[in-house]
N, C-alpha and C positions, 0 to 999 in steps of 0.2 A: 437638843432643844435650843431654840433661838429666841431670846426674850426681848420684848419691847417695852414700851411705857403702858400700854393697855391690854396687849395680847401677848401670847407666845405662840410659836410654831412648834409642834412635837410630832413625833411618829404616830401613825395609827396604831391603836390598842385594840385587843379582841373585843372589848365592849363597844367599840365604835361602829361595829358593823350593824348593830340593831338601829343606829341612827341613820346609817346609808339606806338601809331598808325603807325606814320611815320616809326619809327624803325622796326616795325613788318612787313612791307611791303617788306623789304629788308632782306633776310635771313643773308647775310654777316654783315649787320649793327648791329644787336642786338647780335647774338651769334657767328657770323662767321661760318665757315664750320664745326665746332666741335660738336655743340648740336643743338637740335630742338627747335624752338619756334614758335608757330603757333599764328596768329592773333586771332583766336577764343578763346585763353586763356584770352584774355583781359576782356571780360564780367565777368568772375569769379574773375579776380583781382579787377575790379571796384566795384563789389559787396562787396568784403572783404574790400576794401578801405572805402566804406560807413560805414562798421560797425566798423572798427578798426583804419582807417588811414593808414593800412598796416604796423603798427608797434605795437608790444606787447612785453611782457616778453618773449614770446615763438618764436619770429622771426619778420621778417620785411624787408622792402626794404627801402633804403634811397638813395636819388639823390646825385651825386657828382657835385658840382657846383663850377666853377672857381670864385676866389675871384676878380680877376681884372676886370671881365666884367659880373659877375653873369649868365653866360651862363652854362647850364647843359650840361656836356659831358659824364655822364655815370651814373651808380648806383652800389651800393653794397647791398648784402642781407644776411640774416642769418636765420637759423632755428635750432631747437634743435633736435639733434639725440636721439633716445632711445637706450641706451646700456644696455644689459641684467645685472642684478645683480649690477648695479651702482646707487648710490644716487646722483651723481654730473651730472650736465647738461654738455653736449658735443656739443658746438655750431658747426654748419657746415656753411661755408661761400661761397659766390660767388660773381662775379662782371662782369660788362660789360662795355666797352667804346665804344659805337656804333658810336660816332662821330670820323670817321677815321682821320680827320685832328688833333685830339686831342691824338691819340695814340702815344705812345713812348715818352711823355713828361712828365711823372711821376705822371699825375693825378690819374690814376688807382692805382698805387703804394701807393700814399699818402692816397687815399681814403681808400684803404684796411688796411693800417697801422692805421688810425684813428678808423676803425672798430675793429680791433683787440685790440687796447688800451681800447676802449669802453667796449668790451667783457671780457677781462681779469681784468679790474678794477670794473666792475659791476657784474660779475657772479662768484660763487665759482667753477670755472672750472680748470681742470689741463691741458686741452688741447683744441685745435680747429682743426677741420678737413675741408678738401677741397677735391673735387673730380673734375676730367676733363678727357676728352678724351686723351688717351695715345699719339695721334698725336698733341695735342695742346701744342707745344713747348712753344710759348709765355707766356701762362698761367703758365706753369711749371716753367719757369725761373723767372717769377714774384715771384711765391711763394717761391722759393728758396732764392731769395733775401730778403725775409721777414722773413726767418729762417724756413720755412717749409721743412720737409724731406719726401721723397717718402717712404711710408710704405708698399706699395703693389699695386697689380693689381687685379681688379675685372674682371675676364675674361668674355668676351661675355655678358656683363650686360647691354648695351644701345643699342637699336635698332634705326638705322638711315640710311636713304638712302638705304633701303632694304637689309642692312646686320647688324649682330650683331657686336658691337665695344667692345673693352676693355676699362676700366676706371681705371685711376691711382688715388691711394689713397694718399693724403698728409696729414701731421700733424704737428702742431707746439706745443711745450709744454710751460707752463707758465715760466720756468726757461729759456728756449731758447729765448722766446720773450724778457725777461728781460735783457739778454745779449745784443741783438741786440738794443733794445730800451733804454738801460741804466736805466732801472727801477728796 
């Protein structure tokens, strides 16, 4: 468990799967109009959950839970990218705040900030990456507020809604995170 001022990050619990199923029923709830999530992915996630709890040194998913009422409002996730000829891990992060009434209140930002601090303090990494649809302006703005800079665009690299989409690449360096976070 990683505790902040408004939220905490915690491992997935058995009772959270019902919420994932509910989120999966509405495309806009889980990923919004920017990414694909299919409810048929849940059996694979559940299988991995049974084996690892969906958290390991190589990646995982943590729930964002409000401190004031213990309500889950979203999740953060990370996985390790493989960068050729590099000995250092490069975490790639993502997030979602499916509870639309909880959006714009800082829960996702604090959840991501807690995840960034966890990754920079627990891994010998120099950078953390994030990818998003070039039209996902809310996610890009949030990443910029956390010190991420756009590093490029992967042209036509995600197929969604019958067309190829461009994906923006973002990154934040350890030194940039330290300046923002005061560490």
